[in-house]
N, C-alpha and C positions, 0 to 999 in steps of 0.2 A: 359379220357373225360375232356373237359374244361367246366367251368361254362357257363351257358346259361340262357338268359332271356326269359321267357315264359309268355304269357298273356292269361287269360280267359276272355271271353266277354259275354255280354248279350244285347239283344235288343228286341223290339216288332216286330215280323214278321207279314207280311200280307199273308193270305192264298192264295195260287196259284200265287202270284205276285212275280215271280222270279226276275224281273228287280228291283223292289223296295228293295227286300231283299238283292240282290247282291250289291246294292248301299250302304246299311247299312254296309255290310261286308267290302266294299271298304273303307268307311270312318273310321271305327273302326280299320281296318288293318293299314291304314296310320297313325293314331294316335299312335298306338302301335309301329310302325316302328320308329317313331320320338323319342321314348323312348328307342331305342336299342333292342327292342324285335325281336327275330328270329323266333318264332312260336306263332301263335295266334289260339285259340280254340273256335269255335262257337257251338251252341246247335244242337241237333238232328233235322234233317229236316229244318235246318236254311235257306236253299235256297228256299224251297217250302212251308213252314208251315207244320203243323202236324195234329192237332186234327180234322180238317175238313175232313181228309181222311176216317174217320169212316163212312161217308155217301156215299162214292163213289162206283160206279159199277166197274166191271173189265175193261170195256172200258175206263172209266174215269181215272182209275188208270194208264192205259197204256198211256193215253194222256199226263199226267203230268210227267210220268217217262222218263228217258233218257238212251240211250246206253252209256256205259262207255268203254273206255276213250273218244270216239269221241262224245263229248257232248258240247253244247253251253255254258252251265254253267261252265263246267270244263275249257274251254278256257278263260272265263271271269276271273275265279279264277287265272289261270296261268298268265294272263296279270297283275292282281293286285299284285300277288306275285313278278313278275319280276320288276314292277315299284317301289315297296317298299322294295325289297330285304328281303322278309319275306315268311315263309311257312304258308299256311292257311289251317285250318282243319274245314270242314263244311259237312253238311248232305243233302241228297236228295233221291228221289225215283229212283231206277234203274230198267231197264228192259233188258232182253236178247233176243236173236234171236228166242227163243221159246215162247215168251210172258209171261215169268215168271217175276214177280215183286218182288223186294227186297228193304229193307230199308238199304241204303248204307251210309257210312261215309268215307270221303276221306281226305288225306293230299296232298296238291298241292304246289309245288314250281315252280320256273321259267321253269323247264323242263317238268312239267306236274304232273301226279299222282305219288307220291312216296310211298303211302300206301293206301289200300282200304279194307274195312271191311263190311260185311253184317250182320245185326242184327240177333242174334241167336234165340231170343225169341220175334218175332213181334206179335202184337195183335190188332193194331188199325184198321185193315181191313182184312177180311178173304181171300182176294186175294193176300196177301203178303206171299211169301215163306220165310222160315227161312234159314239163312246162315248155312254152315256146317263146318266151320273151324275158327281158331283163326288168328289173324293178328299181327305180330311183324315186324317192319321195322327200319332201321337205318337212322338217320338224325342228322347232325352235330356231329357225333360220339356217339350219344345217341341211345339207343334202346327204341322205342316207341311201346306201344300196344294200341288197341282200343276195348272198349266194350260199347255198346249203351244202355243207360237207364236200362231197366229191366234185361239185361244181367248181370249187376253189382250186382243185388240182389241174384243171384245164386253164392255163394261164390266159388264154384269150378271153375267157369269161370275166376275169378280174379287170383286165385292161378295158374291155368294152364297158363295164360298169363305171369305171373311172371316166372314160370319155363321154359317158352320158351325164356326167356331172357329180358323181358321188365323191364326197370327201371322207365319209366314214363308211366302212364296209362291215356289215354284220355277217359273221361267219359261224353260224350254229352248226355244230358237229355232233356225231356219235362216232368216235374214232379211236384208234390206237389199241394196242394189246390184242392184236389178231395176227394170224400167220400171213406172211408175204414173202416174195422173193428177196426183198431188201435185207441187208445184213442186220442180224440181231432181232428180227421180228418174232412174234409169237404170243400165245395166250399167257396171261398171268394167272397163277393158281388161285381160284376163289377162296381157298382156305386161308390165304394170307389176309383177305378182307374180313372174313369171319373172325379171325384171331388178331385183328389189327392192333389191339391194345398190347399184345405180347410181341407181335411180329412187325411193329411199325417201321423199324429200321430196314428190314428186308423189303417190306411193301413199298416204302419210299424209293428204295434203290431200283425196284422193278418199274415203278411209275415214272421215275425220272430218267431211266436209262433208254437204250435203243428201242425198247418195246413201246416207249411213251414219249416223254418230253424231248429227249435228246434228238429223236427223229423229227419231231415238230420243228425244232430249231434249225433243221436243214433247209426248210422251205418257207415257213410262215413269215419270218422277217423280210424275206425277199418280196413277197406279195405287197407288203406295206411300203418298202423302200422303193421298189421299181415304179410304183404308181403314186407315190407321194400321198398316201392315204393313211388314216387311222384304221386299223383292223381289230375288230372286237371278236375274239375267238371264245366260244362257249362250248363246253364238253361235259357230259355227266360224269359223276364219280360213283363207284360202287357197281353193283350188279345191274345189268340191263339184260333181262331174260337170263341166259346162261353164260353171259360174257361179262368179265370184269373190265370196267373202264377207269381211266386214270385221272380224270378231271383236268388239272393244269389249265383251267380257263384263264385267259390273259388278254390284255390290251396292249397292242403294239403301235408305236407312233410312226410318223412318216419317215423317220430316220432308221426304222427297223429295230428300235430299242423296245424292250419289254418295260412298260411303265407301270403296270399293275398285274398281279397274278394271284390266283387262289392257291394256297399252299396247305390248307387243312385237309386231313383225311376224312372228309365229310362235307356236308353242306357249307357253302362259303360264298362270299361275294368279294370282289376286288374292284376298287374305284380309281378312276383316273380323271384328272382335269384335262379336258380337250380344248386346245387353244388354236386359233386360226393361223398364228404366225408360223407354225411349223410346216404348214402346207406349202408355202412358197419357198421357205428356206431349205427344205429338203431337196436333195439332188434329183429325185424322181421328177419333180416339176420341170426341171431344165431338160431332162431326157425326153419327156413327153413333147415339149415344145420343139425339140430338135428332130423329131421324127420326119422321115421322108417316105410317106406311104406309097408314093408312085413307084418305089422300088420293089415293094413286096405285097401290094394289095391283091394282086392276082395269085400270088403264091399262097398267102394266108387264106384267101377266099376260095381257093380251088376246091372243087368237089372231091370227096374221098369217101371210102366206106368206113363209117363210124363203128368202132368195135370197143365194147367196154367189158373188161374182165375184172372180177374182184376175187382175190386169191382165197379169202377165207370162206367163201360160199362154195359148197362142194361141186355144184354144177359149173362154176366158173373156173375151176382148176383142172377140168378134164381136157 
């Protein structure tokens, strides 16, 4: 594997406005390409917006979803990728011929889709079906995996993706700045965003504190370190429907170190040079080789009742 430059991105999406969101993706992709980036990573549902979907009926979900790969949005991504000689990773709602809806994330180059994943643990809308498999694909000689937002909180998903060969994990999110039982969690006042020129210091404090980045740092580096992977975290900044999101898109190396991070209070990209040497040098590679699965395969694989609760959704907190 040769060294590769990867960018993580953040921007404020507009709910349901695919044209606008794709324009933002095009502009940031062009900026990254000028810096020699070969792969750029956008957030969960970056093409459609995300949080608004909690209010939609099944018919409305089908209206905003697209068939893949024969999709207008995918063709726009393909054209952007071809023009800029870059691979673009972005998210949208997908539907199939049986009117099942999925939370999809794709990697698109000039040839079309080279990797596609369906979220394993969707919760934003009851009409979204969960995916049923992992995704590992090869691009520029590197093995990439994809897990969307909540999928990354279940540590078995990350380890399984690593064991399937992934060296770079794409982690598109729409997260943080929502209520939770964890200490310090809560919404951030949208007025701080609307007045960010005057209130930038307070806004940064909220975004970087326990409502945002500080909590991410409790677990994101561990996913990279334990699995000897590069983790590319992307998160929107600004309003997503009625919720303010903190951005903090970042790239973490296999040692668990943040090697690139978006810090602007607005659209931004952060670029890291990804090198293969760190994969073997990091401690996680030794820990993976030291595993004794005969001790715990029946424990980890034992059946159980899967239950998912999300604190900020009203029906999940009852």
